[in-house]
N, C-alpha and C positions, 0 to 999 in steps of 0.2 A: 505494502501500499504505501504510498506516494504520502511527503510529508503535507502536501496543499488537500489531497483529497480527505486524511485524517483527522484537517484543522477545519476542515468541513462540516463532518460527520461530528466532530463536536461542538460546533456551533449549534448544529441543530439539533441534537441531542439537550443540549443547554437550553433551545428553545422552546422545546417541547416540555424540558421540567419546568419553565418559568409559567407556560400556557396551562398545564395542568394543578399550579398553585395556586393562579390568579383570583381566578374565581372565588375558591376557599378563605385563603386569608382577606380577602378586597370584604369579601361579607363579613368576616370575624372582624374585622378592626374596625367596619362599621358598627357592628353591634356595642362594641366595647368602648365605643366614644360617643354614644347614642343610650347608653343604659344611665336609668335613672338608681341605679343601686351601687353599693359600696362592697367591695371584699371586707371581711372582719381585719385582714394583714392591714388591708388599705386604711381603714378607719383606724387604727392603730398608728399607722405614720400619721394620718391628719391630726390626730391630738397630738404625737411629739412634737410636731413644726408651729402647731394652735393654728392650722388650717380651716376654714370652715366652707367644704368642698361642695356645697351646694349653692353658694352665693356666685351669684353670678357676676361677671364681671365687664364691666365696657374697655376698652381699649387701652387706656390710660394706665388702669390696673393692673391688665394684661400683661403688659409691656414690662411694670413694675416690678411685678412678677420674676419674670424671664431674666429682667436684669440682675435683681437682688439674688436669686439662686446663683444665678452665672459667678458676678461678682463672689460670693463669699466661694464658689469651686475655686477660682481661681488663688484668692486667698490660703484656701488650705493646703492645694495643693503646692504652690510654693511653698508654702513653710514647712511641707511633710519632706520638699527634696534637701532645704536646708539643712531641717537636724535630719540627715539619712545618715549620717557616719554614726549616731548613739543612740540607732534603732537595732531592735534585736533583726534578724535575717539580712542583715544589710551586706551580707556577703563580702564584709570587708572596703567595702567600698567608702569615698570619702563624700561627704556632703558638697551637691552640686551647688555652683558660683550663683553668684543673685543674677547675670543678664542671665542663664543659662536656663537657671530658673525659673525666671518670668516667661521665658519663652516658651519651655515642655511648659508649664502650667496655661498660658492661653493658647497654645496648641490642642490640648486634649481637653477644654474645657470651650472649646469653639467647634469642637468636633473635627480640626484639622489632622492634630496627631502627626505634624511634622516635626521630624527628630535631627536636632543636630546634635546629637552622641550615640554610642554605638550601646545598644541594649544591653547587651550582655558583659557590657566593660565601664557599665555607669548604676545603672539602679539595680536597687537588691529589691528583695519577694517582696518587702512592704511596700513599698512605692508602686511598684508591676504592678500587685494584686490592687491595696487600699484605696492607692491613688489613681494610678492612669486605667485600668481595668472600670474603676467605678465609674470613671469619667468616659468611658467608653457607652455603656448605659444610660447616661442620663445626657449629655449632651444630644446624644438621637433622638431620645424621647422628646427634650426640648424642641426639636425642628420639628418631632410630629405632631408636638402641640400647636404649634405658630402654624404650621401648614392646615390645622384641622379649626382654629379660629378665623383664617382665613374664608375654609368654606364655608362655618358657619354665617358669615357675612353675607355670603351671595345665597346661603338657606331662607334666612330669617329675614325680617321685613318691621322696621317703627320701635325696634326694639333699642338698638347699639351695642347689644348684650352678645358677648362672645363666647360663653362660658365660664370656665375657673381652671386658670393656670395650674394649679396645684393639685386637681383630680384628672385633668389630661397628663400631667407631667406623670402619675403616679401609676395610672393606667398604665400608659405606654410603655412605662418599664416594667410593672408583675404581672403585666397580662400581655401581651405583647412579643415582647424583646428576650427578658427573662427565660420563658418557657422555649421560645425557638433557639435562643442560645444553648443553653442545657441539652436541647435536644444535636446539635451541631457540633457539641464537643465530647459527646457522646460519639459520634460519629469518626472525627479524628483522631479521635485515641483507640477508635476498633482499628482504627486506617495506620497508626504509628507515631502520632506526634506524644509529644511529652505532658506530662501532669504530674508535677510535683513540687517538692520543696527541698531539693538536694543541693549542697555544694559546691565547688569548684574544683573539677576532676580533671587531669592531666592524664591524655592518651598520645598514644602515640602516632607517628606520621606513615605513609608509605616510605616516602622516598628517606625514613631514620627524621629524624630530631621529636619535636615535642611540642603539643599544643595545650592552653587550657580551655576546658569549655564548662558550661553548666547547667541547671534544668529550671524547672520552672515551670509553675500555673502555664503552659504555653496552649495548650488545646481549651482552656478555656475563653483564656482572653482571646486568642485566636479565631474563635466562632464569633465573639459580642467584636471583636474588630472588624470583621468581613460584614455582619448581619447591619450593625450601625454604619455602617459606611465611615468608620474611624479611618483605617489605615494605619496605626503604629504600631511594626514591629517588636515581636518580644527581642530579636535579636537584629542584628545592623543587616543581615543579608535579607531583613522581612520575607517573604511568603519563596522564595528562592535556597532556603534555609531547611534541611531535610527535617528538623525536630517544629516546626512550623506545617509545614505544606512537603507529607512525605511521597504521592504519587500523584502520578498524572490522576485517578481519578478524586482524589484528594482538592488540586487544582482546579478541577472542572467545581469541585463542590463548593469551594471556596467563592469562585466566582456565582454562582449560583445565590448564594448566601449574600452577596452585593447588591446583586441586581435585584432579588425578589420580594421587597417590602415596599422601595420604592414605584418598581413598577404596578406591583399592585393595591399602591393607594391611587393609582386611578379609579379604580374599582371601587374603593369605598368614597371618594367627592362622584359620582354619579350616585351612590348609595344614598349620601347623606344632600344631593341637592334633591331627589328625589328623580333622574335622570339619569339610568344607566348610559344612554347611549353619551350623554357627554365624556363620561370615563372614556370610554369605546377609541373614543376623537381627541382626548390627550393621550390616551394609550398608542395611537397607531400614529401620532407626532412625534415621539420617545420612540416607540420601536423601526422607523423610518430612518428615522436620525443615528440610533444604535450601529442599527445592522450596516446600511452606507458606509460609517466610520470606520466601524470592525472589515469589512470588503475589503474596503480602499487600505487600510494596514497592513490586511494580511496581502493583497496584490503589491504592496511598495516594498514589504520584506524579503518576500520569495522573490522578486521581478528585479531586487537590485543587483544591479551588472558589474564588474569585472570578477577578474579571473579566480582571484583565492575565493570572492563569495560564489561564485558559479563552481568552482569544488567543492565546495563545503554545501552545495544544493541552496544554500541560503543565508541571510546576514545573520549569520548564529553568532559572533563575537559580543559576548554579552547577556546571552541566552543560556540557560539550565539547560543543559541536553536531558534530560529529563523531562520537559515540556517540549522545547521544539519550539518552532517560528511561530508555527500554528497558533497553538495554547497559549505562549507569550502574547501575541498579538491580544487575541480576545482577552485573554487579563488587563491586557495594558489597557483597551482603549473602555474596558468596562470601569478602570477605575479613576481614570481621566474624565470621562462621561458622567462619573458619579464623583461624590467629595471623598473618595476614600482614602487616597493613595497607596494602596500597598502595591508593593510591586511583587513580579517574580522571574524579573530579566533588570537587565543595568538599561534605564531610561536612555542615559547618555549616550547607549553605543546602541540605539536605533538611527534606522537611516534618518538620513537631513531630513528627509519629506516624514515619514518615523515620527521625527521629534515634531516636527510639526502640526503633524494628526494630533499628538499628545496637546502641542498650548495648545490648538482649536478648541479641544473637545473640552479644554476648561476656560478658557475664554466664551462659552458659548452660553457661562453661566450655569454650568453642571446642569443639566435639568433635561438630559435626556437618558437614563432616567433621575440623574440628578441625588442626590442626598436624600437620608430620610428625612420625608419632611421638607426638606429645601428643594429639592427636584420638583416636587409638585406646585407649593406656592413659588418658586421662580419662574413655572411654567402656566398657571394662570396669569402671573402679571403680564410674559407674554403674549398672554392672550389676549388679555384687555388690551396693549398696544394694537396686537392684529385688528382687533374687530373697529377701534377707533381711526385705522388707516383703509378699512372698507369702508367709516362712514363717511371720511372723507372724498373717498372715491365713486362714491352714487349720491352726497351732497342731503345726507342722514344723520339725523344724533345719532353714536353708537349705543348698542344695546349690551349685555352679556347675561343669559342666567336671569333675564328679566329686568334688569340692575342699568339705569344708564351710567353710562361710561362720559361723566361732566367733566371740568374742568379740573376741580379738587382732584378726583381720582384719575386723571390724565396727568397729573403734576406728580402728583404722589408716587404713580408707575412709572414716570421719569426720572426720579428722584432715584430710586431704586434702580434704575438701568446704568445712573453715572454712576453710582459707587464706587464700581468692582475697576473699573476703567481706570478712573481721580490715583485711584492709593498704587494700581498696579506700573500705570507709566510715570505715574510720579517719581513712584518709589523708585524704578530699574532708569530713571533720567539721572535722579539725584547719583546713583550706586555708577552709574559710567563716567562721572564726573571726580568723581573723589578717588584719593591715590591710594588710601587704603584699602577700601570698597574694589577697586579695579586689582590690587595685590592677592585678594581673594582666588581669581581665576587661576586652579592648577595645569593648564591647557592653554597657557600666552603661547608657548612656541611651539604649537603643533600648526598642523597645519592646516588653515582652514578657520585658526583659531579665535581670530576677532569678529567674525560673524557666530561661531558655535559659542563662544567666551560671555558674546550678547545674549546666547539662546540660555545660556545657563542661570544669568542676572535674571531676564525676563522671565522663565520658568518659574523660579524660585520666590518672587514676586505674584506670580499669576497661579501660583499653586497656593501662597500663603493669603491673600486676598481672596480667592475661593475657597475657599479652607479643604485645599485637597488635603495637602502635606507628601506628596509624592516630589524628587526633586532629579535635578540632572546628573548631581553628586561631582561635578567634576568643580566644584563652586567649596570654597572651604566658607561653609557659614557658621560657623563654632565662632564667631567676633563681636565684641559689643556692639558694632556700625550692625550685620546684620541682626543678630539677637534681638535687636531691640525692634529694629523698623520690620522686621518680620512678625514679631509680636505683634507688633502694634497695625501689622495690616490684618493680620489675620483677627484681632478684637473688629480692630472696625469692618473689616469685610464680612463678618459676623453678624454681629450687632446692627450695626447703622440700617442693612435693609431690612430684618428686621422691624425697624421700628416703625418706615413706610409700610411693610407688608401690614401690620396691627393697624396701623392709621385708616389703611385704605378699607381694611375690613369693618371697623368702627363706620367708618364713611356709608358702603353697602348696607351695613345689618339697618342703619337708620331710614334705609329707602323703602320708598310705595311700588312693589313689582308694577311695571307696566306691560300691558296685554303685549301675547303676539300677532300679530299682524302680518297683509303679505309681503311688506316691505323688509319683516326683519329677516336679519341673515339666520340663517340656520346654522349654529355651531356646532353640528350633532355631523353636519353631511362630509365624507371626505374632501370637498371643494376646500371647508375653513382648516381642516388640518393641513392641507396643500399649502393655504396663506399663511399659516402660523411656520411653518418646516420655512416657507419663504424669508418671513419677519424675522423669522432667528438667524437664520445665515447674512442676510442682508445688513443687518443691525450691528453684528459682529466683523461680516467683514469689514464695513466705513470704520468700524474702531480701530480694529486691531492692525489690518494688512499693514500700515506703514510700519511697524514693530516687526510684525513677521517676515515681512521684506530684509528688512536688514538681518534679522538671524536666521531661521531655519530655511526659508527661500533661496536666500544667497549661498548660503551653507550649499545648497545641493544643486544650484547649477554652475557651483565654481568648480 
């Protein structure tokens, strides 16, 4: 069997598995967020945190809950790293420095999981499990809560109420993420992933000498790392490490975990607004972009020219031989089109155009299918932009799901779109003129290093501001400049968009639905899905094409 055919068959199997899980998981999540009842363990949690889970919140109160909870998470995780040297099960690792501790705390609380450290050489068991793994759950649940709040904005009228953040947070964690993560961890353990609290061991190497390695609660963290679209690896090699990802089957299973909730949330959206066809239209948009990017990536990596690459059968440098080009391409697109950031291959070693595809996937806003929660609310904001454009073309006031898209709504949507490009392009430009920042490029003397070096910096800020977390890794990001600025990009890129999403949800929830007429744009039809795909690609292209032309496009054409 040829490697290309093997890749196509894996993609087919993955698509079939996602299709089988789509309806039951989507319906289940809709029932979870619509249920008026609380589980006993949830009531205990509400009493412990002093929350009234039955109280409805308008958007300012909902936003205060999101920001207060996240700020507490950043502070706790920062302090935990700063005192690591005195904690049990620290494996002898020292406490983390201030700038790196801030960067890591911001990273995991924002669902980014950018890592400027090697996990097996920096973090002990307590920080990994009580700090990083916990944030993998609650940061994902926070994104799901904000998405559900926006959906309620479409579903409700003349109230302004968006539900209760604390109830949405706890339910998303207890009823959705924990059960699926437990099942996922059991599958990974059964297939060979590590799950223990062992110390550091010295093991021999085939070519002589020895190296040190340590175990940990790897399988449990790996499951929620993928399921919650987090991406932070227990080991520096991330999902290319056999302790995290032992076989070709676990590789495909981890891709499934990355995609299953973001895709299924479109079904949840359709159920909550009372029209599942609307969910299918969003699903179709996500699916077209995801499959298109995956096919393009596989073609780019398999067809890349050059004698050495042709002799190897494809661009194999930097790719794990257990997975090959096909599986690595599928994994790479899945992680850069979601806010996951996990890698099973060295992204900097992909072809120049392959790296451009990874960058473009993040620049779209990671909404096909996007991160857990963030993909859905990002796509709904783009849908609002699309119906506004359609309204301009026909001279009619735009409407979406029975809600008029007026001046306030379009301004909020536009602000949402402008935040991330401002952060990415602003910080990247500053880094290209500062000598210390330029000194972090490790490939400055390599062929094409000018364009590739710029791509490394552009990738770092694109990954941080879009809450992805992957890296080209040819950039030494563990410096005060990069730790601080990427940390700021992660925080601002996560929470400023949430401000506008929740304000938009509150504005929609206050409206009286307008009746559908013969002139209403049918947003559940294939025509609208096509319009939405075009809107996403055109807006992203107009925003980022100059930067892409200086980076991966220039490198690929040189």
